[in-house]
C-alpha positions, 0 to 999 in steps of 0.5 A, a space after each residue: 797948850 803946846 805939849 798937849 798930844 790932841 792940841 797937836 793933831 788939831 793943829 794937824 803937827 801929828 797926822 790922824 786919820 779923821 772921821 769928822 771935825 767941825 768949829 768946835 769938835 774933831 773927832 779921829 781914830 785910835 791909832 790902839 783900836 779896842 774894837 773893830 769901831 774904836 773913834 775919839 770925839 775931842 772939842 778943839 779947846 783943851 778943856 783938861 778931863 770932864 772935871 774941867 767941863 765947867 756953865 762956859 764949857 758945857 756947850 761944847 760938850 753937848 755939841 760933842 755929843 750930838 756930833 757922837 749920835 750924828 756920827 754913829 748914826 752914819 757908819 751904822 752904828 747900832 750898839 755903842 759905848 761912849 768912854 770918858 776917863 778922868 784922872 790917871 788911876 781910870 785910866 786917863 793918859 791925855 790931860 785934854 777931854 775925850 770921847 772915847 766911841 767904841 761898838 762892834 763887839 760885845 762889850 762887858 760888865 762891868 769895864 775893866 
């Protein structure tokens, strides 16, 4: 999608601080971190949000969660939160599926 911020990051048109990349996904540090460790993991395929995941794209999401677990281990994260906002009222501002991974501070509940 030509006007998508995350598609432009994946294409290298917008710089990012890369954490990880493979054929299916890309991970990078958030530019406005909400925790000492805060990175995003996004699919390279443009999927609007969790609500747009289909049987065809579900394996990509499963792969992303494998990557999150691997990165958390490599970064020494013993405890972390994974968040995906779906829709404007939930706080989604970029309509490309992404998972925030936050760690390094106490997380309150309920969030928000």
